[in-house]
C-alpha positions, -999 to 999 in steps of 0.1 A, spaced: -488 499 97 -477 485 63 -441 480 54 -445 503 24 -458 530 46 -428 525 70 -404 526 42 -418 559 28 -417 574 63 -381 562 68 -368 575 35 -385 609 38 -381 617 75 -349 598 85 -327 589 56 -331 624 40 -317 639 72 -289 613 76 -278 619 39 -282 656 38 -250 672 24 -231 639 25 -210 649 -5 -194 676 17 -192 658 51 -190 621 40 -173 602 68 -141 582 63 -135 572 99 -149 538 106 -166 547 139 -186 575 122 -197 552 94 -208 526 119 -228 552 139 -246 564 108 -253 529 95 -267 520 129 -296 544 122 -306 523 92 -299 490 109 -325 499 136 -351 505 110 -342 473 91 -344 453 123 -379 466 130 -390 459 95 -375 424 95 -395 415 126 -427 428 111 -421 411 77 -407 379 92 -375 381 74 -348 358 90 -313 371 89 -281 365 108 -274 390 136 -259 422 122 -263 410 86 -291 431 71 -285 422 34 -316 400 32 -337 428 45 -320 453 21 -327 430 -8 -364 424 2 -370 462 5 -349 470 -26 -328 496 -8 -290 501 -6 -267 508 23 -261 544 33 -224 540 24 -234 529 -12 -257 559 -14 -230 583 -3 -207 569 -29 -233 573 -56 -239 609 -46 -201 616 -49 -201 600 -84 -232 619 -94 -215 652 -84 -185 643 -105 -206 632 -135 -227 664 -133 -196 686 -134 -180 667 -163 -212 666 -183 -220 702 -178 -253 696 -158 -237 713 -129 -223 747 -139 -193 754 -117 -161 763 -135 -142 765 -103 -150 729 -93 -145 717 -129 -110 732 -129 -101 711 -99 -108 678 -117 -76 661 -129 -83 644 -162 -58 617 -171 -44 623 -206 -36 591 -224 1 588 -229 31 568 -218 15 556 -185 -2 522 -183 -29 535 -161 -64 532 -175 -78 555 -147 -99 583 -161 -88 608 -134 -54 618 -122 -49 620 -84 -19 640 -74 -2 629 -42 -11 648 -11 10 659 18 -17 656 44 -41 627 50 -71 649 55 -68 662 19 -80 627 8 -114 637 22 -119 664 -4 -152 656 -21 -139 658 -57 -108 637 -49 -130 611 -32 -153 610 -62 -124 607 -87 -109 579 -65 -142 560 -65 -145 563 -103 -109 552 -107 -115 521 -85 -145 511 -105 -129 515 -139 -99 493 -131 
């Protein structure tokens, strides 16, 4: 079976299930991230053997580069940012979600972050999808 065929099967049958609804459930706990990434690592290990790609144990970057795919973690982050961009640009019509976005108004603060993140009293509130997306965009803009 060709590598291209394997890649198509993986992305349609496996990755689509692993990523389904990731904006809502995206894991923050390290053990869950490792478990989910392990699914992709098994595929990459199989493909690297069939393609003859040498890589260090548990380092799948050469295989990711050869196949031109990104890690599941990077894809979850991109999904979060796409949601936020869709809300801000009006592609996603949800006034309720849009009202929950904290835009930073330029003023006396030195912060260049585009979004304001109010402090939270409980750690689990940091897993809110919009808060997570705003935090990602802020970390990239700085």
